[in-house]
C-alpha positions as CSV (number, residue, x, y, z in Angstrom):
1,M,4.0,57.5,-3.1
2,A,3.3,55.1,-0.1
3,D,5.6,52.3,0.6
4,L,4.1,48.8,0.2
5,L,7.7,46.8,1.1
6,E,9.2,47.6,4.3
7,V,12.1,45.5,5.2
8,R,14.2,46.9,8.0
9,N,17.3,45.8,10.5
10,V,16.9,42.1,8.7
11,S,20.0,39.8,9.7
12,V,20.6,36.4,8.5
13,R,23.8,33.8,9.3
14,F,24.0,30.7,7.7
15,G,26.7,28.6,10.0
16,G,29.5,30.6,10.8
17,V,28.4,33.1,7.5
18,Q,26.9,36.5,8.3
19,A,24.5,36.6,4.8
20,L,22.8,39.5,5.7
21,S,23.7,42.5,8.8
22,E,21.1,44.8,9.7
23,A,19.8,45.0,5.8
24,A,16.9,47.1,4.8
25,L,14.6,47.3,1.2
26,T,11.9,49.5,0.5
27,V,9.6,49.5,-2.3
28,R,6.9,51.7,-2.9
29,Q,3.7,50.9,-4.5
30,G,3.3,50.5,-8.3
31,D,7.4,50.7,-8.5
32,I,10.5,49.3,-9.8
33,T,13.2,48.3,-6.9
34,S,16.0,46.8,-8.1
35,L,18.4,45.2,-5.4
36,I,22.0,45.2,-6.9
37,G,25.8,44.0,-5.5
38,P,28.9,42.1,-5.5
39,N,28.4,38.3,-6.2
40,G,27.7,36.6,-2.6
41,A,26.6,40.2,-1.3
42,G,23.3,38.4,0.1
43,K,20.3,40.0,-2.6
44,T,19.0,36.3,-3.1
45,T,18.9,35.8,0.3
46,L,17.5,39.1,1.4
47,L,14.6,38.2,-1.5
48,G,14.4,34.8,0.5
49,V,13.6,36.5,3.8
50,V,10.7,38.5,1.9
51,S,9.0,35.3,0.3
52,G,9.4,33.7,3.7
53,A,12.0,31.1,2.3
54,V,14.8,32.4,4.9
55,T,14.2,32.7,8.1
56,P,16.5,35.9,9.2
57,T,17.8,36.0,13.0
58,G,16.2,39.3,13.4
59,G,14.2,42.1,11.5
60,T,11.0,42.5,10.9
61,V,8.9,42.7,6.7
62,R,6.1,44.3,6.4
63,L,3.8,44.9,3.3
64,A,1.0,47.5,3.2
65,G,1.4,47.8,6.8
66,Q,0.8,44.3,7.6
67,D,3.7,42.5,9.9
68,L,4.9,39.4,7.7
69,S,7.7,38.4,9.9
70,G,7.2,34.8,10.8
71,L,4.2,33.9,8.2
72,P,5.4,30.5,6.0
73,I,5.4,31.0,2.5
74,H,2.0,30.5,1.5
75,L,0.4,32.7,3.8
76,R,2.6,35.7,2.3
77,A,1.8,34.4,-1.3
78,Q,-1.8,34.4,-0.1
79,A,-1.3,38.1,1.2
80,G,0.2,39.1,-1.7
81,V,4.3,38.4,-2.1
82,V,5.0,36.2,-5.6
83,R,8.8,35.7,-6.3
84,T,10.1,33.8,-9.8
85,F,13.6,32.6,-9.2
86,Q,17.3,33.0,-10.8
87,N,16.9,28.5,-12.0
88,L,13.0,28.3,-13.9
89,E,10.7,26.4,-12.0
90,I,7.9,25.6,-14.4
91,F,6.2,22.3,-15.3
92,S,7.7,21.4,-18.5
93,N,5.4,18.3,-19.3
94,M,2.3,20.9,-19.0
95,T,1.2,22.8,-22.0
96,A,2.0,27.3,-21.6
97,L,-1.8,27.5,-20.4
98,E,-2.0,25.0,-17.9
99,N,1.1,26.7,-16.6
100,V,-0.5,29.7,-15.6
101,M,-3.4,28.2,-14.4
102,T,-1.5,26.9,-11.8
103,G,-0.9,30.5,-10.8
104,A,-4.2,31.8,-11.5
105,H,-5.2,28.8,-8.8
106,M,-4.4,30.6,-5.9
107,K,-7.6,32.7,-6.5
108,A,-9.9,29.4,-7.1
109,G,-13.1,30.3,-5.4
110,Y,-14.2,26.6,-4.9
111,S,-13.7,24.0,-2.4
112,M,-12.0,20.7,-3.0
113,L,-15.6,18.9,-2.4
114,D,-16.2,21.4,-5.8
115,S,-13.5,19.9,-7.8
116,L,-14.2,16.7,-6.7
117,L,-17.8,16.6,-8.3
118,H,-17.6,18.6,-10.8
119,T,-20.5,21.6,-9.6
120,P,-21.5,24.4,-11.1
121,R,-19.1,26.5,-8.9
122,F,-16.3,24.7,-10.2
123,T,-17.2,25.0,-13.9
124,R,-17.9,28.7,-13.9
125,E,-14.2,29.5,-12.0
126,E,-12.3,26.8,-14.2
127,K,-13.5,28.9,-17.0
128,R,-12.6,32.5,-14.7
129,L,-9.3,31.1,-13.9
130,R,-8.7,30.0,-17.6
131,E,-9.8,33.7,-19.2
132,L,-6.9,34.9,-16.5
133,A,-4.5,32.3,-17.6
134,M,-5.1,33.7,-21.2
135,E,-4.8,37.0,-20.2
136,K,-1.5,36.9,-18.7
137,L,-0.2,34.8,-21.6
138,E,-1.4,37.6,-24.1
139,F,0.4,40.5,-21.5
140,V,3.8,38.9,-22.0
141,G,2.9,38.0,-25.7
142,L,2.5,34.1,-26.0
143,A,-1.1,33.8,-26.6
144,E,-0.4,31.8,-29.7
145,R,1.7,29.5,-27.8
146,R,-0.7,28.5,-25.0
147,D,-1.4,24.8,-26.7
148,A,2.4,24.4,-26.5
149,L,4.4,21.7,-24.0
150,A,6.6,24.4,-21.9
151,S,9.4,22.5,-22.8
152,D,9.1,23.0,-26.7
153,L,9.3,26.8,-25.8
154,P,12.9,28.6,-26.1
155,Y,14.6,29.2,-23.3
156,G,13.4,33.0,-23.5
157,E,9.6,32.3,-24.2
158,Q,9.8,30.1,-20.5
159,R,10.9,33.2,-18.7
160,L,7.9,34.7,-20.2
161,L,6.2,31.8,-18.8
162,E,7.3,31.7,-15.2
163,L,6.6,35.6,-15.0
164,A,2.7,34.9,-16.7
165,R,2.3,32.1,-14.2
166,A,3.4,34.7,-11.7
167,M,1.4,37.2,-12.6
168,A,-1.7,35.5,-12.9
169,S,-1.3,34.8,-8.7
170,G,-2.5,38.3,-8.4
171,P,0.5,39.6,-6.5
172,R,0.8,42.8,-4.9
173,L,4.7,42.8,-4.8
174,L,6.4,40.5,-7.7
175,L,10.1,39.3,-6.2
176,L,12.1,39.1,-9.9
177,D,15.3,37.0,-9.2
178,E,17.7,37.8,-12.0
179,P,14.9,37.5,-14.7
180,A,17.2,38.2,-17.3
181,A,19.7,35.2,-17.2
182,G,20.3,33.4,-19.8
183,M,18.4,35.8,-22.3
184,N,20.0,37.1,-25.3
185,N,19.8,41.2,-25.7
186,K,16.7,41.6,-27.7
187,E,14.9,38.8,-25.4
188,T,16.1,41.5,-22.6
189,A,14.8,45.0,-24.1
190,G,12.1,43.1,-24.2
191,L,11.7,41.5,-21.1
192,G,12.4,45.5,-19.6
193,T,9.3,46.6,-21.5
194,I,7.3,43.9,-19.6
195,I,8.2,44.6,-16.3
196,R,7.5,48.4,-17.3
197,R,4.3,48.0,-18.2
198,I,3.4,45.2,-15.3
199,R,4.2,48.7,-13.2
200,D,2.6,51.4,-15.1
201,E,-0.9,49.2,-16.1
202,L,-1.0,46.9,-13.5
203,H,0.7,49.5,-10.5
204,I,2.5,46.3,-9.0
205,G,5.1,46.8,-7.0
206,V,8.3,44.8,-8.4
207,A,11.5,44.2,-6.1
208,L,14.1,43.0,-8.8
209,V,17.7,41.5,-8.3
210,E,19.9,41.3,-11.8
211,H,23.1,41.4,-13.2
212,D,22.2,43.0,-16.2
213,M,23.3,46.7,-15.2
214,E,21.9,47.8,-18.9
215,L,18.8,46.9,-18.0
216,V,18.5,47.4,-13.8
217,M,19.6,51.6,-15.1
218,D,17.0,51.2,-17.1
219,I,13.5,50.2,-16.0
220,S,14.2,51.0,-12.2
221,D,12.6,53.8,-10.0
222,R,14.9,53.0,-6.9
223,I,17.8,51.2,-6.3
224,T,19.4,49.6,-3.5
225,V,23.0,48.5,-3.2
226,L,24.2,45.7,-1.1
227,H,27.6,45.2,0.1
228,F,28.9,42.0,2.4
229,G,25.2,41.8,3.4
230,S,24.5,45.3,4.5
231,V,23.0,48.2,2.5
232,L,26.0,50.6,1.1
233,A,23.4,53.1,-1.4
234,E,19.8,53.7,-2.1
235,G,18.6,56.2,-4.8
236,T,18.2,56.9,-8.3
237,P,19.8,55.3,-11.0
238,K,21.4,58.7,-11.5
239,E,22.2,58.8,-7.6
240,I,23.6,55.2,-7.9
241,Q,25.6,55.9,-11.1
242,D,27.5,58.7,-9.5
243,N,27.9,57.4,-6.1
244,P,31.8,57.5,-5.5
245,D,31.2,54.2,-3.1
246,V,28.9,52.2,-5.6
247,V,31.3,52.9,-8.2
248,A,34.3,51.7,-5.9
249,A,32.3,48.6,-4.6
250,Y,30.7,47.4,-7.9
251,L,29.9,49.1,-10.8
252,G,33.4,49.6,-12.0
253,E,35.3,52.6,-12.4
254,D,34.3,53.2,-16.3
């Protein structure tokens, strides 16, 4: 299976703190790769480097062979790198459908002038984008909540709404930063099912930062372990569980 994302020799320094040191990450096309490690290991920083939110002092980021190094966030998003955040980033005063349509509008095929004049092209595209948004709401199980204000949704459904919006933007690579944070066990299990469907049905590559080790071990194809900003180990879930260095550094003796 071809590599979708290739991050090599990435280093990041914040003032006097070396957040990442020669870090690497590979996500294969249609795989779920989880990034784990103790707090402060550099996981979210590495996602930030991939998305363009964090500028490294060295290293490269490639998506399907295209060098993204130096590109701003919006151009990486256009290339197919889409991220969700540890803290919810939804529009609380908009409906669920409107929230997802903001993601779909990244693929809008009309100009500002079309929008101002409400041309036939604008009308056709808005209809297509609305159908796309509904398709993503259906995918995460929120179709019946399309007209509800985002602020009125339970927390777990707000998490799924953010995921639907990210999917509507047409990602090739989905960066998920602690998507299960704050979810109960039932919600987390449902989230795991959806992430597997994103891989299996949509063939989108997923890079996942998550502290819920049960979820990570259940859905991951590959796992990369960061420790003090460097890669400690990488492999299958079984290989990571059996790695004594990982057990000592992060997973614990049990």
